N, C-alpha and C positions, 0 to 999 in steps of 0.2 A: 504494501499499499504506499501511496507515495502522499507527501501532503505539500498544495500549493500554499503559496503566500500571497492575499489577496489585498492591496489597500484597504484600508478599516477608514475609521471616525477618528477626528481630533491626531491626527498621524500615527495611528494605530495600524496594525495590520491582523488579521483574518486568517487564519488557517483553517483552510478546506482540505479534510482528505478524500483521493480516489483511489479505487480500486486501481490496480494494476500496477507495472513496474513505471520505470521516469520517464523512458523513450516509450510505452506505447501509446497506441492513437488516442485514446481516452484520455492520457495524461494531458496530453498536446491541446487537446479541446477545453479542458479548463484552461491552461496556459493563453487559449488563444483568449478566450473571453477575459480573465482577468487583463489580458493586455489589454483590451479593448477598454475595459473600465477601468484602466488607469489613466488611457486618453482622455479620457472624459469626466474622469470626476473633478476637476475643479469646476466646472460650469453645473455641478449639481451641488442642489443643499444636501449635505450629506450628515444623516445622526443616527446615534445609536440609540436602536429598540431595546424598548424594557418591554416583559409578557403584557398584554392587555391591547386596549386600542392606542394604535400611533397614528398620526395624523400629520401633514406638512407645515409651514407655517402659513399661516391664519392670511388670507387676500394673496399669496405668492403664487406667480405664475410657474415658477420654475422647479424644472423636475426634481425630485426628490431620489435619493439613494439610503437605503435601510441596514444597517449593520446590526446582526444579530450574533450574540457570541455566550446566550444562557441558552438553555432547555425552556421548554413553556412554549405557552399558546397567546399568536402575536394576530392582530384584529388592524389590516395596514390598509389605509385609505389616505385621502389625499392627490398627490397629482406624481404618485414614486413608480421610478420607471427600473431601476436595481435594487438588487436586493442582495447580500452575502449572508451565507451561515454556516458560520463555522466554530472554533474555539480560539480566544484572545490568546495574541503571542506572548505579551507580556503574562497575563494570570498562567499560562497554561503552556507552555514553551514546547515544541515538540510533541504535542498532545494533540489527539480527537477531540471536537464537543460530547459529552457519553450519553447525555440525555436526548428526550424526544424533541423535534419541535414540530410545533403546529402553526401553519402560515393560513391565512383569508382574507382575501385579495378582493373578495366578492365588492366591497367599497371603494376598491380605486380606482380613480380617474382616468389613469396612463392610460394611451391604446395600447402602448408595447412596453414587457417588461422580460427582463432577463433577471432570472435567478440564479446566482451560482453559491452551491451547496454542498455540504459534505460533514456528515456526524458520524457518528461511533451506533447509535439505536435508527438515525435516518430522521426524514422531511415528511410531514402529511402537509399538503398543500393542495388548496381550493384553489382555483381560479374564478375571473370573474368574466366579465365581455371581452376582457382583453387579449391580444394576443401576445405572443413571448416565444422565450424559451426557458425552459427548465431543465437543471441541470443538478441532479442529486448523484454526487459522486461516493457514495458509501452508505452504508446499512440499509435496511427494509423500508423502501421508501413508498408511498401513496399519493398519487397525483389525480385530481377529480375535477376535469373540464366542465363547463360550464355546457347546460343542454336547451337555456336561452334560445331563439332562434339567431339574436346577434351575438354568438360566442364566437369568440377569436379561434385563429390558428396557431399550435403550437407545436416546440422542436421541442421533444420529452426524451431528454437521455439519462438512464439511471446505469449505478454498476451493478455488482455481482450478487448484488444481497436480493432477498424474495420479493420483489412489489408488487404495487396492487396499482393498477394505472384503469384511469376510464376515462375515455379522450376525451367526452361528449360530446357536443354536433358540431364543431369546426372540423376545419380541415387540417390532421395532424401528423407530425413527423414522430415517429418512438422509435427508438434504440436503446433497448433494453439490454442490461447485463447477462453473465451465466446464471444466474439462478433458480430456482423455480417464481415466475412472473406471474400475475394475472393482471390480462390485458383485457379492456372491452371498447369495442371500436365502435364510435357512433355513428350519426346520417351522412359528416361531409365524405370528401374522398382522404384517404389513409397511407399511411406507408410504413410498413412495422418491418424492421431491421432483427430480428431476435434467432440470442445466442444461448439463451437459456432453456430449461426443460419449463415449456410454457405452455398454458391455457389461453386461447384467446380467439373470443368470440363476438361474433357481430350479426345483426339482425337487416341491418338497413345497411345502406349508405355503399360505396366502391372502396371493394377495400385491395389493398397491394401487400404481399407479407413475402420476408425470403426468410426459410429458416436454415439456420446454422448450428444449433443445437442440436438435441437429443433427445426423442419418447417426448415432442409436446404431443399439444391436442388442437387442434384448428379448426371451428366450427363457424363458416363464415355466409353470407348470402347471395344473390344471384353478382353476376358479372365480378368475382373477384380474379384476382391473379395469385396462387401460391406459389414461389419459389423455393423446391426444396432440394437445399445443401446439406442435410445433415447427413450423418453416421446412418443412424437406421431408425428405424422404432416410429414411426411419424402415424399420427390417426386426422386423416383431414377429412372434412366434408364440407363443400363449395353447392352453394346457387345457381340457376342457370346460368348459361351463358358465361360460365366462369371457365378460367383455364388454372391448370395445375403443370408446371415444368418441375422434372423428379432427374434428380442425380446421381452419381455411382454410390451408392449404398452400399457396397463389398459384394461378396460371394460366397461367404457363408449361411447357407442355406436354413442352420437352426439358431441364426440370430432373429429377430422381429424385427424385420422391414415393414417400409411404409404399406399401409391404411388409404385409400382415396376412394371417397362417394362422391358420386357428382349426382348429388339429388337433385336437379333441378329436370327442364324436359330437354337439355340438352349441354354440349360439355367437351371440353378438348383435356388432351392428358398427354403431354408431350416427354420422355423419356424416361428416367427410371430403372433402377434394375431390383431384380425379384419381388415386386410390389403387387401386392392383390388391390385390383381396382374392380369398386361393382357402381353400378347404374340402374334406374328403373325404366320405364316405358320413356323415349323420346328417340333422340337423335343423335350418337357419340361418334366421337375419333379419340382412335388413338394412336400414337405415332411413334416411334425408334425406341422405344423397348426394349427390355431383357431381362425376359426369364420371368416374364408377367404372368397373373393369373386374373383373367377378366369375365366378370360374370356381368353382363348388361343385358335388362330384357325388354328393350326396346330393339331399337338400328343400331348397327357397332360399324364404324370404317377402323380398318387395322392398317395400319402403315411402318414399312421398312423396319418390324421389329426383327431380333432375334434370338437365340436361346431357344429351351426347353419352355414353350406358353401354351398356357391351357384358355381356349376363348369359352365360353357361352354366350350366344348372345339370340335373339329371335331372329336376327335375317344379319347377315355378316359380308360385309366386303372387305377381301385381303389382299391387300399391296407386299408380293414376300422380299426380302432382302439375302442375302449370303449366312448362311448358319439358320436359319429361322425354322426350329421347332415344330410347329403348330400340329395344336391338339383342336379340333374343333367340335361341337355339339350344338348345332343351330333348331333351337326352341321352336322356330314360327315362319321359317320361310325358308326359302333357296338360299346358298351360299354361294358368293362368288370367289376363286383365288386366283391371284395372278399371280407365275416367277416371276422378278424381275432381273437376278444373278444369280449366280453361285450354285451351290446346293442347299436344297430346300427341299421340306417333309411336310407333306399334310396328312395328318392322318383325320378322319371324319367316321370313322367307325362308329363311333356314336350316336350321330346324327340322323333323326327319323327323317328329314328334309335333302333337297337333291342338296349337289356340288356341283357346282363350274368351275374345274380346275384347268388351267392355261398354262405350260411351262416356258422358262423365259426365251425370249427371240433373238436375245443378241448375247454375244460374251460365251462363256462357259461354265461348265456344271450338273449334276447331277439329281434328278428331281425323284419323289416319291410320293404319289399321290394315293391314298386309300380312302375310297368311299363309304356313305353309312348303306341304311336300309332301303332309299329309295332313289329313283333315276338319278344317277351320278354320269354327269360329262366330262373325260379328261383327257385333257390334250397333251400333247408330247408337244415337248421344245428342240432346243438347238443342242441340247447335253443329254446324256443318256436318263433314261426312265424307268422307274417300276410302276405299273400302274393296275391299281385291285378295284373294280368296283362295288364288292361284296353283293351277297346271296340274295338278297332281296329282290327289288324292281330289276328292271330290262336296262343296260345300260350302255351308253357311247363312247366309244373310245377313237380319237381324233388324231389325224396327221395332216399337214399342211405340207403342198411343195414349196420350196423354199427357206423354210422354216426348218424343217425335220431332216434329220441324215444323219443320225447318230444309233446307237443299238435299244431297242426297248424291248420290255419285257411287259406283257400282261399276263397276271398271273392266275386270275381265275374267272377266265371267258368263258368256261363252261358252269360256272356254280348258275349263274342265274337266269331260267329261257329267256330268249329275246336280245340277248348282248347282242352286239355291233358295232362295225369298224366305219369312221367318218373317212375318206382321201379325198381333201380338199384342193384342186388346183394340180390334180396330176396330166386333167387331159385325157383319161382314161378314158377306155368305153366297155363295154361287158366283155367283150373279147379279148382287149387288152388284160383284163383282169383274171380272165382265166389263163393267160399265160403267164402270169404272176402266179396263181393260186398250182398253175400245173408245174416250175418250178421252187417248190418249196423245198425243203428239209425236214426233214423230219429225224428225230432221235430221243432216244429215251421216255417216248409217251409225250414230247414237244415236237410242233410244228412253227419253223422258223420260213418268213417269207422274207424278201428284198423287194424295195421300193426301185422306180427309175431312180431317183436320188440317195440311193445307197439308206434307204434307213433299212433296216433290219428290225424286223417285229416279231418274238416269237410269244406262241402262245403256250403256255404253260397246262400241261396236260391233255390238250390238244392235239388228237393224228391224224384229221381233215379238216379241211374247209370248205368252202364251196360260197359261191358269191352271192346266195342268197344272205349271207352275215355281213355284205358290204357294201356301205353308197357311198355313191362316187356324185361330187359333188365340184363342179368345172365352172371355171369365170365368175370364182366369190371375190371383191375386193373388202 
């Protein structure tokens, strides 16, 4: 803990205690405020305040500076623009002010107030309609903003104690330290920088929250932005139209990771690792996650996720990325999967609704597509692929000239009646197709056909094929 010396009354000095090392950003913020006060103190009506009611000079328009060096309660009125709270450097050299200090500023007429303080126990502060800066360097602090329509806007900075902050109705910036803080946000546009294990709530307003600590709980309303830079263990609930941006929370699956609940009818999650994401009915987007567990009752668009990912949604559109291993359960409608690059797996075995899956059209990579119990359409891309349609309804296995050209395995072609192969833009006639089948190779109970683009398609467990199992589509754009 550092001690910042602040200019006081009658040539004295106030010792403000500040959590952190001498060169920390927080200490430097206190020093900057102290320097600013020193530059204007000669223009202020400086008074040493005592517990009770304190007013500026009668009939004076001069801005006031109140100095508090004793524990107790202070009702500050007049035109007080500056307050310092700490120990007297003469009476307590090198020591912090031990007791609680309660400051009520609701009767102060100044439009802008700066409070620079730090005590061992903490400062309890109640704002009026003014705007300003509240800096409480140490202890367990309380800030209560005004809930009136004319509430001011505050910059609230606290140390590593367990602080209770209610911003009120203004638009505020909160930078809480590494304690267990309780932050209630009001109806304005608020910005929170959280370093502790905080509980942050709001039912209205527009909230912008950055989490750097661990195990915080966030519950805010619509149109919020939450950026999670934490190690793990956050519980985040946001209203409709909100965005949550996740960070790299580590790879240990035994550690509690972030839980995100999209409580409105729309919402977006970007990034994050090993997170659990849930939402009710609506339209949601999740992108750039790694090894997420996603459960959405409504419609989901999932973009460029990686790792072993579980997706349960009413209806899903998935744009994959290299390294995605997606287990998909579509609970209300058909799903679309588009592989973008690299090695990707789609496992829709538990899905009762159809899946349309398309292999990548550029680059290289291998795909594994597994359909569910409904009718699925599985289309090979530029890389090798294994296609498994499932044993329920009839499936379509598709290949496109100009995109295909690799080795493909259909592992269960005979498992569902009516399974078929769709050949797109090969220019085949029925006679051409028959020649392809006549040239097929047979080995170990499997049949392999070679197309004009050198695609080799192996039908596992199929001894022979006929043209009725194929459909030809030419001149498709």
